[in-house]
VEXPATI-184849 format. One line per field, with one value per residue (C-alpha): residue number from 0; x negated, y, z negated; chain; residue in one letter. Coordinates in pm, whole numbers, plus 50000, padded with zeros to 5 digits. Example, Ala and Ser with C-alpha at 12.3 -4.5 7.8 and 13.67 -1.06 7.14 Angstrom:
! VEXPATI-184849
seq: c(0;1)
px: c(48770;48633)
py: c(49550;49894)
pz: c(49220;49286)
mol: c(A;A)
type: c(A;S)
! end
This chain:
! VEXPATI-184849
seq: c(0;1;2;3;4;5;6;7;8;9;10;11;12;13;14;15;16;17;18;19;20;21;22;23;24;25;26;27;28;29;30;31;32;33;34;35;36;37;38;39;40;41;42;43;44;45;46;47;48;49;50;51;52;53;54;55;56;57;58;59;60;61;62;63;64;65;66;67;68;69;70;71;72;73;74;75;76;77;78;79;80;81;82;83;84;85;86;87;88;89;90;91;92;93;94;95;96;97;98;99;100;101;102;103;104;105;106;107;108;109;110;111;112;113;114;115;116;117;118;119;120;121;122;123;124;125;126;127;128;129;130;131;132;133;134;135;136;137;138;139;140;141;142;143;144;145;146;147;148;149;150;151;152;153;154;155;156;157;158;159;160;161;162;163;164;165;166;167;168;169;170;171;172;173;174;175;176;177;178;179;180;181;182;183;184;185;186;187;188;189;190;191;192;193;194;195;196;197;198;199;200;201;202;203;204;205;206;207;208;209;210;211;212;213;214;215;216;217;218;219;220;221;222;223;224;225;226;227;228;229;230;231;232;233;234;235;236;237;238;239;240;241;242;243;244;245;246;247;248;249;250;251;252;253;254;255;256;257;258;259;260;261;262;263;264;265;266;267;268;269;270;271;272;273;274;275;276;277;278;279;280;281;282;283;284;285;286;287;288;289;290;291;292;293;294;295;296;297;298;299;300;301;302;303;304;305;306;307;308;309;310;311;312;313;314;315;316;317;318;319;320;321;322;323;324;325;326;327;328;329;330;331;332;333;334;335;336;337;338;339;340;341;342;343;344;345;346;347;348;349;350;351;352;353;354;355;356;357;358;359;360;361;362;363;364;365;366;367;368;369;370;371;372;373;374;375;376;377;378;379;380;381;382;383;384;385;386;387;388;389;390;391;392;393;394;395;396;397;398;399;400;401;402;403;404;405;406;407;408;409;410;411;412;413;414;415;416;417;418;419;420;421;422;423;424;425;426;427;428;429;430;431;432;433;434;435;436;437;438;439;440;441;442;443;444;445;446;447;448;449;450;451;452;453;454;455;456;457;458;459;460;461;462;463;464;465;466;467;468;469;470;471;472;473;474;475;476;477;478;479;480;481;482;483;484;485;486;487;488;489;490;491;492;493;494;495;496;497;498;499;500;501;502;503;504;505)
px: c(03146;03137;02868;02869;02856;02775;02810;02627;02702;02522;02591;02335;02369;02683;02703;03050;03169;03032;02892;02559;02325;02290;01938;01971;02253;01992;01809;02135;02135;01797;01868;02194;02034;01759;02011;02239;01946;01795;02115;02355;02111;02262;02048;01900;02009;02371;02332;02391;02284;02431;02280;01904;01866;02114;02372;02682;02937;03285;03159;02869;03113;03345;03056;02906;03231;03273;02916;02971;03324;03297;03146;03309;03501;03802;03585;03341;03319;03303;03142;03184;02985;03001;02790;02847;03078;03443;03752;04113;04186;03915;03554;03331;03128;02873;03128;03463;03689;03843;04138;04025;04360;04382;04030;04109;04434;04236;03975;04250;04384;04050;04112;03859;03878;03796;03688;03511;03490;03249;03302;03052;03193;03377;03751;03721;03959;04275;04357;04625;04618;04972;04955;04966;04847;05100;05073;05276;05376;05364;04993;04696;04516;04246;04467;04494;04183;03905;04106;04208;04070;03891;03792;03531;03519;03269;03508;03868;04082;04002;03637;03303;03027;02674;02315;02047;01768;01504;01562;01664;01988;02356;02449;02729;02516;02248;02511;02616;02256;02178;02489;02417;02066;02144;02044;02246;02562;02473;02680;02613;02432;02715;02787;03147;03281;03467;03140;02965;03241;03253;02879;02929;03193;02960;02668;02899;03027;02671;02581;02891;02809;02459;02613;02323;02555;02906;03166;03251;03523;03473;03787;03849;04156;04200;04449;04218;04358;04129;03789;03507;03217;02884;02634;02312;02084;02067;02247;02181;02419;02301;02437;02558;02447;02728;02747;02975;02973;03215;03228;03474;03658;03625;03501;03286;03461;03244;03007;03045;02790;02947;02624;02650;02388;02143;02376;02353;02715;02867;03228;03292;03607;03685;03938;04043;04103;04343;04588;04360;04402;04237;03983;03891;03870;03641;03406;03406;03344;03038;02907;02954;02795;02481;02477;02515;02318;02023;02220;02059;02366;02349;02553;02260;01881;01858;02049;01837;01515;01653;01808;01621;01480;01689;01950;02302;02411;02783;02961;03335;03501;03843;04045;04316;04443;04405;04250;04561;04493;04137;04241;04530;04324;04606;04452;04587;04316;03960;03676;03418;03062;02810;02455;02314;02235;02609;02871;03036;03294;03415;03401;03553;03819;04153;04466;04806;04685;04336;04245;03924;03876;03559;03389;03480;03677;03967;04231;04551;04725;05094;05207;05052;05371;05577;05330;05329;05705;05688;05436;05677;05939;05719;05835;05765;05412;05516;05791;05548;05302;05575;05713;05366;05272;05596;05535;05169;05241;05492;05265;04973;05190;05277;04909;04805;05068;04940;04579;04681;04839;04549;04300;04479;04428;04056;04058;04190;04497;04743;04735;04739;05100;05197;05014;05206;05539;05449;05347;05640;05854;05545;05484;05833;05776;05441;05584;05876;05656;05405;05677;05808;05455;05413;05728;05612;05570;05234;05091;04972;04598;04524;04671;04533;04237;04437;04728;04485;04340;04692;04765;04436;04500;04852;04715;04459;04726;04949;04670;04726;05071;04941;04703;04939;05260;05420;05460;05086;04946;04827;04634;04355;04204;04236;03879;03902;04225;04060;03756;03971;04182;03873;03727;04058;04068;03717;03814;04128;03915;03681;03975;04129;03809;03832;04192;04088;03842;04093;04363;04137;04151;04534)
py: c(30084;29711;29492;29268;28893;28664;28293;28165;27810;27630;27269;27093;26723;26506;26190;26044;26221;26160;26500;26599;26768;27147;27226;27598;27641;27610;27904;28102;28108;28277;28514;28625;28669;28883;29094;29150;29261;29484;29619;29652;29676;29369;29234;28889;28777;28825;28605;28233;27984;27639;27416;27474;27095;27083;26895;27048;26804;26893;26882;27111;27344;27368;27407;27690;27881;27841;27960;28283;28358;28275;28613;28825;29133;29313;29597;29368;29274;28904;28798;28437;28304;27964;27821;27471;27255;27354;27200;27299;27491;27314;27342;27037;26964;26688;26441;26563;26842;27144;27332;27678;27847;27696;27819;28172;28177;28081;28353;28607;28531;28604;28884;29133;29464;29327;29008;28939;28599;28542;28213;28096;27773;27646;27726;27960;28229;28022;28153;28401;28698;28821;29089;29452;29702;29958;30260;30290;30657;30626;30537;30725;30627;30485;30176;30129;30241;29985;29708;29379;29093;29083;28782;28784;28476;28381;28281;28225;27929;27742;27840;27700;27882;27866;27929;28190;27952;28226;28319;27968;28080;28068;28323;28494;28503;28684;28946;28982;29019;29278;29476;29456;29594;29852;30195;30377;30270;30468;30780;30996;30710;30462;30181;30074;29727;29874;29999;29668;29472;29711;29656;29278;29298;29511;29267;28978;29167;29231;28865;28748;28972;28825;28478;28303;28142;28005;28284;28380;28625;28730;28769;29025;29047;29253;29340;29607;29957;30151;29986;29908;30153;30017;30253;30167;30463;30781;31072;31433;31652;31992;32263;32580;32884;33067;33444;33633;33999;34227;34604;34872;34860;34501;34150;33953;33621;33406;33419;33120;33017;32973;32981;32861;32802;33092;33324;33358;33421;33494;33490;33697;33668;33991;34068;34435;34570;34842;34901;35034;35219;35091;35375;35262;34902;35010;35176;34868;34641;34845;34840;34462;34399;34578;34377;34031;34084;33872;33631;33288;33071;32776;32465;32224;32185;32213;32542;32675;32600;32767;33085;33155;33507;33630;33903;33797;33855;33853;33935;33891;34029;33888;34102;34006;34125;33824;33481;33314;33500;33366;33009;33016;33204;33459;33797;34144;34198;34113;34324;34221;34347;34226;34332;34441;34084;34004;34087;34382;34424;34073;34091;34441;34378;34556;34366;34464;34401;34549;34897;35098;35285;35483;35293;34952;34698;34561;34300;34338;34015;34088;33763;33846;33957;33673;33412;33583;33549;33184;33129;33281;33023;32724;32419;32351;32211;31865;31839;31928;31662;31397;31481;31504;31165;31016;31138;31036;30688;30626;30743;30542;30227;30280;30338;30011;29820;29991;29892;29532;29502;29685;29443;29153;29333;29363;28995;28920;28740;28987;29189;29566;29545;29347;29602;29889;29716;29626;29978;30157;30165;30258;30558;30682;30616;30798;31101;31119;31138;31366;31621;31602;31659;31954;32120;32126;32474;32637;32487;32693;32758;32491;32231;32380;32145;31839;31927;32006;31655;31508;31721;31630;31259;31291;31460;31184;30914;31105;31069;30690;30738;30914;30666;30372;30566;30465;30826;30890;30585;30786;31025;30778;30469;30148;30150;30519;30459;30183;30393;30692;30482;30314;30658;30776;30469;30539;30901;30780;30559;30847;31073;30804;30816;31195;31168;30913;31166;31452;31250;31217;31594;31612)
pz: c(61345;61400;61550;61855;61793;62085;62158;62468;62580;62863;62958;63178;63101;63103;62895;62947;63260;63608;63696;63845;63600;63620;63495;63578;63324;63049;63204;63204;62825;62800;63089;62926;62585;62735;62933;62632;62417;62683;62838;62542;62249;62083;61803;61885;61539;61648;61957;61901;62169;62218;62485;62468;62503;62790;62585;62427;62286;62170;61811;61903;62074;61774;61530;61739;61750;61375;61311;61505;61389;61020;60934;61203;61093;61236;61372;61557;61923;62014;62342;62457;62753;62923;63203;63336;63541;63565;63716;63768;63445;63250;63140;63122;62810;62779;62639;62770;62894;62729;62869;62984;62919;62568;62495;62615;62417;62106;62165;62219;61871;61701;61451;61576;61759;62101;62271;62600;62766;63057;63240;63504;63644;63948;63967;63668;63802;63758;63410;63310;63075;63039;62770;62885;62623;62503;62275;61957;61924;61546;61564;61702;62021;61790;61745;62122;62312;62333;62166;62326;62533;62868;63077;63352;63574;63841;64118;64225;64122;64445;64479;64368;64185;64317;64207;64263;64363;64368;64004;63897;63731;63824;64090;63899;63584;63784;63881;63516;63397;63664;63568;63195;63242;63514;63386;63652;63468;63155;63094;62787;62617;62677;62918;62976;63042;63341;63494;63424;63595;63890;63939;63920;64193;64405;64367;64462;64767;64887;64832;65019;65316;65337;65362;65185;64930;64913;64908;64549;64453;64088;63878;63604;63383;63070;62798;62655;62622;62853;62828;62584;62556;62435;62272;62454;62385;62181;62341;62249;62448;62563;62334;62503;62304;62126;62175;61937;61838;61654;61707;61603;61938;62055;61983;62224;62160;62386;62681;62914;63178;63522;63721;64078;64348;64332;64139;63762;63660;63321;63203;62888;62676;62492;62217;62217;61867;61987;62269;62541;62869;63184;63157;62805;62920;63205;62958;62734;63037;63134;62777;62749;63089;62973;62647;62803;63123;63002;62784;62754;62800;63039;63127;63092;63090;63470;63472;63188;63375;63687;63545;63218;63199;63491;63477;63564;63922;63835;63508;63454;63141;63043;62800;62552;62215;61986;61950;62095;62420;62422;62353;62602;62864;62883;62966;63034;63295;63394;63527;63786;63814;64074;64150;64486;64594;64614;64876;64700;64973;64896;64515;64494;64756;64730;64624;64485;64127;64169;64050;64010;63681;63618;63897;63748;63950;63741;63824;63620;63514;63560;63391;63053;62874;63020;62894;62554;62533;62632;62358;62104;62202;62126;61934;61571;61537;61407;61668;61947;61826;61820;62165;62320;62179;62310;62664;62656;62519;62798;63077;62932;62924;63291;63370;63206;63404;63719;63641;63573;63920;64088;63933;64099;64429;64348;64247;64596;64459;64617;64939;64968;65089;64778;64562;64723;64663;64303;64198;64365;64046;63843;64068;63979;63608;63605;63787;63543;63233;63403;63478;63121;62992;63227;63093;62731;62581;62519;62199;61901;61902;61638;61879;62198;62251;62145;62377;62660;62642;62658;62963;63130;63072;63213;63526;63578;63544;63784;64040;64020;64167;64480;64639;64694;64745;65075;65187;65142;65321;65621;65395;65313;65467;65268;65134;65039;64847;64653;64561;64461;64225;64077;64003;63855;63629;63501;63434;63254;63029;62946;62861;62641;62436;62420;62302;62040;61898;61917;61739;61437;61389;61380)
mol: c(A;A;A;A;A;A;A;A;A;A;A;A;A;A;A;A;A;A;A;A;A;A;A;A;A;A;A;A;A;A;A;A;A;A;A;A;A;A;A;A;A;A;A;A;A;A;A;A;A;A;A;A;A;A;A;A;A;A;A;A;A;A;A;A;A;A;A;A;A;A;A;A;A;A;A;A;A;A;A;A;A;A;A;A;A;A;A;A;A;A;A;A;A;A;A;A;A;A;A;A;A;A;A;A;A;A;A;A;A;A;A;A;A;A;A;A;A;A;A;A;A;A;A;A;A;A;A;A;A;A;A;A;A;A;A;A;A;A;A;A;A;A;A;A;A;A;A;A;A;A;A;A;A;A;A;A;A;A;A;A;A;A;A;A;A;A;A;A;A;A;A;A;A;A;A;A;A;A;A;A;A;A;A;A;A;A;A;A;A;A;A;A;A;A;A;A;A;A;A;A;A;A;A;A;A;A;A;A;A;A;A;A;A;A;A;A;A;A;A;A;A;A;A;A;A;A;A;A;A;A;A;A;A;A;A;A;A;A;A;A;A;A;A;A;A;A;A;A;A;A;A;A;A;A;A;A;A;A;A;A;A;A;A;A;A;A;A;A;A;A;A;A;A;A;A;A;A;A;A;A;A;A;A;A;A;A;A;A;A;A;A;A;A;A;A;A;A;A;A;A;A;A;A;A;A;A;A;A;A;A;A;A;A;A;A;A;A;A;A;A;A;A;A;A;A;A;A;A;A;A;A;A;A;A;A;A;A;A;A;A;A;A;A;A;A;A;A;A;A;A;A;A;A;A;A;A;A;A;A;A;A;A;A;A;A;A;A;A;A;A;A;A;A;A;A;A;A;A;A;A;A;A;A;A;A;A;A;A;A;A;A;A;A;A;A;A;A;A;A;A;A;A;A;A;A;A;A;A;A;A;A;A;A;A;A;A;A;A;A;A;A;A;A;A;A;A;A;A;A;A;A;A;A;A;A;A;A;A;A;A;A;A;A;A;A;A;A;A;A;A;A;A;A;A;A;A;A;A;A;A;A;A;A;A;A;A;A;A;A;A;A;A;A;A;A;A;A;A;A;A;A;A;A;A;A;A;A;A;A;A;A;A;A;A;A;A;A;A;A;A;A;A;A;A;A;A)
type: c(X;X;X;X;X;X;X;X;X;X;X;X;X;X;X;X;X;X;X;X;X;X;X;X;X;X;X;X;X;X;X;X;X;X;X;X;X;X;X;X;X;X;X;X;X;X;X;X;X;X;X;X;X;X;X;X;X;X;X;X;X;X;X;X;X;X;X;X;X;X;X;X;X;X;X;X;X;X;X;X;X;X;X;X;X;X;X;X;X;X;X;X;X;X;X;X;X;X;X;X;X;X;X;X;X;X;X;X;X;X;X;X;X;X;X;X;X;X;X;X;X;X;X;X;X;X;X;X;X;X;X;X;X;X;X;X;X;X;X;X;X;X;X;X;X;X;X;X;X;X;X;X;X;X;X;X;X;X;X;X;X;X;X;X;X;X;X;X;X;X;X;X;X;X;X;X;X;X;X;X;X;X;X;X;X;X;X;X;X;X;X;X;X;X;X;X;X;X;X;X;X;X;X;X;X;X;X;X;X;X;X;X;X;X;X;X;X;X;X;X;X;X;X;X;X;X;X;X;X;X;X;X;X;X;X;X;X;X;X;X;X;X;X;X;X;X;X;X;X;X;X;X;X;X;X;X;X;X;X;X;X;X;X;X;X;X;X;X;X;X;X;X;X;X;X;X;X;X;X;X;X;X;X;X;X;X;X;X;X;X;X;X;X;X;X;X;X;X;X;X;X;X;X;X;X;X;X;X;X;X;X;X;X;X;X;X;X;X;X;X;X;X;X;X;X;X;X;X;X;X;X;X;X;X;X;X;X;X;X;X;X;X;X;X;X;X;X;X;X;X;X;X;X;X;X;X;X;X;X;X;X;X;X;X;X;X;X;X;X;X;X;X;X;X;X;X;X;X;X;X;X;X;X;X;X;X;X;X;X;X;X;X;X;X;X;X;X;X;X;X;X;X;X;X;X;X;X;X;X;X;X;X;X;X;X;X;X;X;X;X;X;X;X;X;X;X;X;X;X;X;X;X;X;X;X;X;X;X;X;X;X;X;X;X;X;X;X;X;X;X;X;X;X;X;X;X;X;X;X;X;X;X;X;X;X;X;X;X;X;X;X;X;X;X;X;X;X;X;X;X;X;X;X;X;X;X;X;X;X;X;X;X;X;X;X;X;X;X;X;X;X;X;X;X;X;X)
! end
């Protein structure tokens, strides 16, 4: 794990260029330092300030960059921040100009895992960031996810940046600080760059609607695979209790909590040791129901507080003949038991596959043997890994291109109509690789979880292709489409992290 190194630059006074002084830019430095420490747990010792006096010359600028980067490692994160005057593709220092694009190109070349540049100046959104991240199928997702360069700018290329007079700091910087310290952005102890930027955009939108300041459209561009996740607080996930029991006739493989509303519900996976009749299965189902009725298994702390000490209202038992059946969720049948508080007419309803044996309601799974045969025809393990990675790498590459275009729509540099036209070929590409992924054979049990994450990621990316497809435009209103894709992107980034962890086990 690397550390985060930060360079904060604020220019207030101008010596050789005719510019009005910006006394609030000095305050920006201290506000940003405080927000980075409080919001991202960055050590103050790793935050370098340049501009406490209000003056930053070109020599000061170069020296500051050298100071921060001289000890930076390839696993670190580098954050660069600038507050001060800006012009058309330039930033203004106390004794001259620097080209913004040249500066960003230089930062992009820094040999570290990821880089973030935050620019709070007029006309700051006129830069370009051309690289689109792609996945090399010969490498794990570890080499892709969370790596790259992101730039956050305070306004569009033809706009001016303003100030928050009440807090005596730059307006955009106030949005950034509020987003960095917002606790509602924390998920499982982490805060993502995507969530931070989304909050910044929201704060700017609210400010623009109030009309107290000049209109500012923040700009965000990124070549990072997925996003960056910052560890901001300790996270101790709730551990679901494991229930396992072996008997002469069966194995209770697992008891899963599926509690809902006021009903305590349990799903039990059972391995039968012998070929069993439905009458024998009915007897086993009754025996297991009595064993697990008061099982203390819950999804989370809230569920535990609600259901602890209560008998289950519903118990399902799912039966198979080996561990592969349990992993693949391929069962010969399942039984249902409900107590007197439930609608028994509903739960014990008659269907073509439902039978009653010794008073136990059983649903027979007619596809069991077919799925077993399909499993027998699976690919060689190494071949399956290679093909799965190929399909996933292609659909991820399409997803990143899609996100790049969508961000320009959020940046207000293209219209929704231009977005729809731009992603049309990507919709086709995503659908193609999604279908190929869907046609892959059932994986062996040792690859089940890994393959499941690939499938889940593919499904999430496939959702991208729905929202801005011309044939679906009447399905959602414009604002709903935007929110749905933003949520899908955040889910995609979470699943990339899951895949990164799963890849390490292969």
